[in-house]
Residue, then its C-alpha position, 0 to 999 in steps of 0.5 A: x299658558x296652562x295652569x298647574x291644575x290642568x297639568x295635574x288633571x292630564x297626568x292622571x291619564x298617563x300610565x308610564x311612571x317615568x313620564x309622570x315623574x318627569x311631568x311632576x318634576x317639570x311642574x315643580x321647577x316651573x317649566x310649565x311649557x315643557x310640562x304641557x307638552x309632556x302631558x299632552x297626547x302621545x301622538x302629538x309628541x315629536x319623532x325626530x330623526x338624527x338628520x334633524x338633530x345634526x342640523x341643529x346649531x346648539x349642542x344641547x337638545x331636548x326632544x319631547x318624544x322619541x329620537x329615531x335612527x334615520x340618517x347620520x350624526x357627525x358631531x358630538x351633542x347632548x340629547x335628552x328625550x323620552x325614548x331612543x330607538x336602538x339604531x339611534x342609540x348605536x349611532x349616537x354612541x359611535x359619535x360620542x354623544x351623550x344621551x339622557x332622559x328629560x328627567x335627568x336633564x331637568x335635575x342637572x339644569x333646572x333652568x334649561x339654559x342653552x337647551x333647544x327644545x324640539 
């Protein structure tokens, strides 16, 4: 478990304002595991392809990192991520899936019930 103070120290090194806001919101909502992953080094954040998202059983997915357009998606899902590649955006729109930022997801559902974190 990581403390809120340690997360605050990590946030000082972040330069993207949206990422800082997302970490602070996660910290405020007591989602410390998510705040820890977001405040860690960018190189440790995951890069997930659409093929992997297609294999996930739930329809609500949170990606701590970037969604890449490799592969295809054949079901309608709700994906929250830090970033989406252009190709991934196009393919998700064609499948009728919902894309949003992690911050928007936390604001809608502060407990993240039924959401699988990748």
